C-alpha positions, 0 to 999 in steps of 0.5 A: 478080326484081330488087330494083329490080323488086321495089321498084318493085312494092311502090312501086304498093301502098298499104301497102308505100310508104316515105318519102324523108326525109333524116336532117335533115328526120326529125330535125326532124319528130321534134323538132317531134313531141316538141315537140308531145307536151309541149304535149299532156301540158302540156293534160292538166296544165292541165286537171287543175289547173282553169285558166282555160278560155281559157288552156287553148283558147290552148294547144291552139291553139298545139298545132294550129298546130305539127301543121299545120306538121308536116303541111305540111312532109311534104306539101312532101316528099312532093310534091317526091320521091314525087309527082314519082317517080311522074308521071315513072313515068307514075303519073296517080292520084298526082294524085288520091290528092294532092288527097284528102291536100290535102283531108283536111290543109285540113279541119283 
């Protein structure tokens, strides 16, 4: 079996898929996630210090916004690469998967 066939077969199984992020995009996502990780540690610290609740809630809201931004960036990249490729391959099931993914993101 050629590498191309093997890659294509793996592409059709959920657990074997991978993304196509450029190093620049990946670095951007990691930087954002590191910042979010720091924000979460900060929130824990605020709670430990008995900080006024409204201030903690404001920090939680900012962290949720930051995480939503990461989700939007990932969705955009997913649509421009994986979704386009799978539609070009004739795989229309990607549309149902994408709709479920968008619903999941919008619930937040």
